[in-house]
N, C-alpha and C positions, 0 to 999 in steps of 0.2 A: 682648740685644745692643744696644747704642745705633746710631741711624740718624745719618748722616751728610748733610747739603746742600751743593751745590754750584751755585754761580752763575757763568752767562756773562754777560756785559752789554755791549750793542750802544749806542754812542752815536754820533747821527747829525745834525751841524749842516747846516741847510739855508739856500739862499739866499731869498729873499724870493719865490720862487715855489716852496718846496718842494722842490726840487731839492737832491740831497744833493751838498754841498760838502768835508764831510770825515765819514770815519766811524772811531771808533774801539773798542777792544774790550778786555775785560779776561776772564780768566779765573783765578782765584786759583789753583786746583786745578794749573793748567798752567804758572805763573810768569810769566802774562803780564798785564802792566797797561797799560792805555791805549795799546796798540800800534795803532797807524795800519794800516787797509786802504783799498785801492779799490774793492772789491766786495765782498759776502757774500750768499751765498743760505742761506737758513733755512727747512726743512719740517719740520712737525709731522703728526701723524695723528692724527686727529679720528675717534678709534672710534666714536662715537655716530653721526655723520652718515658715516662711511666714507668720508671724503673727507680729502685732502692740503692743507694750509694753509701758503701759505709768502709768505716778504717777499722780494723781491728788491730789492737794492741795491746800485748803482754811484754813484761821484763822476761829476761833468762831466768832470771832468779825466782820466778813466779810458781810456787809449789803446785803441785797437779791436785793435792788432796783440795787449796783455793780455787784453782781455776774449775774443780768440778762444782764447787759451791758457788761462785761466780754464776756458773751458768745456768745452776738451779735458779739461784734468785734472779736472775736477769728473764728466764723463762715465764717466772710467777708474776714478773713486776709487768712483762708483756701480755699476759692474759689481763691482768687488772686494766692496763694500757687499752687496751682493745674494748673491753667492755664499755669503760668511759665512752671511748671514743664512737662506739656502734651500735652500744644498748642491747647487742646478741647475747644475750645471757646462756643460751644454748652452747652455743661454739666457745665461750668462753669457759665455761665450765667443761666440754671437753680438752680443751687447753690445759685446765687446772689436773683433769684427771692424767694427762698425759706427765704435767708436771710430777704429780705423784707417783708414776710409773718409774720417769727418770730418776726422783730420789731415791726409790724403793732398789732400784737396781744397782745405784752407784753407794748404797748403804749409808743416805745423808741424814734419813732422819731415826 
């Protein structure tokens, strides 16, 4: 059986103060080439140190309302992913309840 590798690339252009001005990403397997993004959250699990490592980026022109929606959608996706990974329906529903609360407090719905 042959193994296949896949790359996801992020390119971040910063200003003189190292603040992101532009983010582009590519994922060949997904047919995405140099697509522009205003924000990106990337988390990886370090199994040796038992901690989550992350990169949180957003461009300086990312609108606050878009950031709120980005957070909300990320939280909802995390609750779905948590369920798929653990089959813990009770905690997944608890997380979704928080997402509803989050959206309500920010008038997103």
